[in-house]
Every structure is written in C-alpha cells, then in structure tokens.
C-alpha positions as CSV (number, residue, x, y, z in Angstrom):
1,X,-12.3,12.3,1.6
2,X,-14.1,13.6,4.6
3,X,-14.6,16.9,2.8
4,X,-16.2,15.1,-0.1
5,X,-18.6,13.3,2.2
6,X,-19.5,16.7,3.9
7,X,-19.9,18.4,0.5
8,X,-22.2,15.6,-0.7
9,X,-24.2,15.8,2.5
10,X,-24.6,19.6,2.0
11,X,-25.7,19.0,-1.6
12,X,-28.3,16.4,-0.4
13,X,-29.7,19.0,2.1
14,X,-29.9,21.6,-0.7
15,X,-31.7,19.1,-3.0
16,X,-34.1,18.3,-0.2
17,X,-35.0,22.0,0.2
18,X,-35.3,22.3,-3.6
19,X,-37.7,19.4,-3.6
20,X,-39.8,20.9,-0.8
21,X,-39.9,24.2,-2.7
22,X,-41.0,22.4,-5.9
23,X,-43.7,20.4,-4.0
24,X,-45.1,23.7,-2.6
25,X,-45.1,25.3,-6.0
26,X,-46.8,22.3,-7.5
27,X,-49.5,22.2,-4.8
28,X,-50.1,26.0,-5.2
29,X,-50.5,25.6,-9.0
30,X,-52.9,22.6,-8.6
31,X,-54.8,24.7,-6.0
32,X,-55.1,27.5,-8.5
33,X,-56.5,25.1,-11.1
34,X,-59.0,23.8,-8.7
35,X,-60.0,27.3,-7.7
36,X,-60.5,28.4,-11.3
37,X,-62.5,25.2,-12.1
38,X,-64.6,25.8,-9.0
39,X,-65.3,29.4,-10.0
40,X,-66.3,28.2,-13.5
41,X,-68.7,25.6,-11.9
42,X,-70.2,28.3,-9.7
43,X,-70.7,30.6,-12.7
44,X,-72.4,27.7,-14.6
45,X,-74.7,27.0,-11.6
46,X,-75.6,30.7,-11.3
47,X,-76.4,30.7,-15.0
48,X,-78.6,27.7,-14.7
49,X,-80.4,29.3,-11.7
50,X,-81.5,32.3,-13.8
51,X,-85.1,31.3,-14.3
52,X,-88.1,33.6,-14.4
53,X,-90.6,33.5,-11.7
54,X,-93.9,31.9,-12.7
55,X,-96.6,34.4,-13.4
56,X,-96.6,37.7,-15.2
57,X,-93.2,39.1,-16.1
58,X,-92.2,42.3,-17.8
59,X,-90.0,42.6,-20.8
60,X,-87.4,44.4,-18.6
61,X,-87.3,41.4,-16.3
62,X,-86.7,39.1,-19.2
63,X,-84.1,41.4,-20.6
64,X,-82.3,41.7,-17.3
65,X,-82.2,37.9,-16.9
66,X,-81.0,37.5,-20.4
67,X,-78.3,40.1,-20.0
68,X,-77.2,38.6,-16.7
69,X,-77.0,35.1,-18.3
70,X,-75.0,36.5,-21.2
71,X,-72.5,38.2,-18.8
72,X,-72.2,35.0,-16.7
73,X,-71.5,33.0,-19.9
74,X,-69.0,35.5,-21.1
75,X,-67.1,35.4,-17.8
76,X,-67.3,31.6,-17.7
77,X,-66.0,31.2,-21.2
78,X,-63.2,33.7,-20.4
79,X,-62.1,31.4,-17.6
80,X,-61.5,28.5,-20.0
81,X,-58.3,30.2,-21.2
82,X,-57.2,30.9,-17.7
83,X,-57.9,27.3,-16.7
84,X,-56.0,26.0,-19.6
85,X,-53.0,28.2,-18.8
86,X,-53.2,27.2,-15.1
87,X,-53.3,23.5,-16.0
88,X,-50.2,23.9,-18.2
89,X,-48.4,25.7,-15.4
90,X,-49.5,23.0,-12.9
91,X,-48.2,20.3,-15.2
92,X,-44.9,22.2,-15.5
93,X,-44.6,22.4,-11.7
94,X,-45.4,18.7,-11.4
95,X,-42.6,18.0,-13.9
96,X,-40.3,20.3,-11.8
97,X,-41.2,18.4,-8.7
98,X,-40.4,15.1,-10.3
99,X,-37.1,16.4,-11.6
100,X,-36.2,17.8,-8.1
101,X,-37.1,14.4,-6.6
102,X,-34.8,12.7,-9.1
103,X,-31.9,15.1,-8.3
104,X,-32.5,14.6,-4.5
105,X,-32.4,10.8,-4.9
106,X,-29.2,11.0,-6.9
107,X,-27.6,13.2,-4.3
108,X,-28.6,10.8,-1.6
109,X,-27.0,7.9,-3.5
110,X,-23.8,9.9,-4.0
111,X,-23.7,10.9,-0.4
112,X,-24.2,7.2,0.7
113,X,-21.3,6.2,-1.6
114,X,-19.1,8.9,-0.2
115,X,-19.8,7.8,3.4
116,X,-19.1,4.2,2.5
117,X,-15.9,5.1,0.8
118,X,-14.9,7.3,3.8
119,X,-15.6,4.4,6.2
120,X,-13.6,2.0,4.0
121,X,-10.7,4.5,4.0
122,X,-10.8,4.9,7.8
123,X,-10.8,1.1,8.3
124,X,-7.8,0.7,5.9
125,X,-5.9,3.4,7.7
126,X,-6.6,1.8,11.1
127,X,-5.5,-1.6,9.9
128,X,-2.4,-0.2,8.2
129,X,-1.3,1.7,11.3
130,X,-1.7,-1.4,13.5
131,X,1.7,-2.9,14.1
132,X,2.3,-6.0,16.0
133,X,4.9,-5.6,18.6
134,X,7.2,-8.4,19.2
135,X,6.6,-10.1,22.5
136,X,9.2,-9.5,25.1
137,X,10.4,-12.8,26.2
138,X,10.8,-13.4,29.9
139,X,14.5,-13.6,31.0
140,X,15.5,-17.1,31.6
141,X,16.5,-17.5,35.1
C-alpha cells in the first residue's frame, strides 16, 4: 500500500510538471498571437502615415508613396493567415493546458485517497497488534 501511495505521489509530481509545461507553451502561443497582431497594427499605422507633404510633389514621389503603401498592405494582409494560424495554435495550447490541469487534479485526488487508505491500514494494523496483557495479580500474603 505504501508503494501505491508513493507511485501516486510520483504521478502527481509528473502531472504538475506537465501542467507547468503546458502553461508555458500556452503563454508562448498567446505571446506569438499578440506579437503578430501588434505587427499588423504597426503596419496599418505606417500605411496610414504615408501622406504626401503639402506643396509641389513629383510623380515619382507619388508613385513611391503608392508603391510603399501597396507593399505595406500586402505584408499586412499576408499576416492575417499567420495570425489565424497562431490563434488556432494558441487555442489548442489553452485546451492542452486545461486538459493537463484536469489530469493533475485527478492525480492529486488519487494520491489523497491512497494516503488516506494507507493511514487507515496503518491504524488497523496498530490496533490489531495491540494485545491486552492480563494483569498479574499480587500474591496474597
């Protein structure tokens, strides 16, 4: 019974490490989504900042600004696929984290039951081994 309690304690420790690993992966995936969304926002801000200076401008300047805007839009729209994929990965990691937490909680309950059963078994053995000795009566003098 002691081996069972020790084995369940070891499983609980492993489940805790698995949970910590899943939490780290989920945080990294969510960070990747935030980074990609931030990059898309920066690209949109850069695109909006492409304005021509007041006054006389050349056709080359207008063409350069238009081409730069087109490139920024192309890159930003290309990020939408990456953002969608990163969100899907992040959601999968969140699900993995939830599943790891459930497995950890289950292992903790099993460990607790094993410890209680071990304590009960020890108490039963202690009471079973306890024998009352008959009192020695004092010699009648």
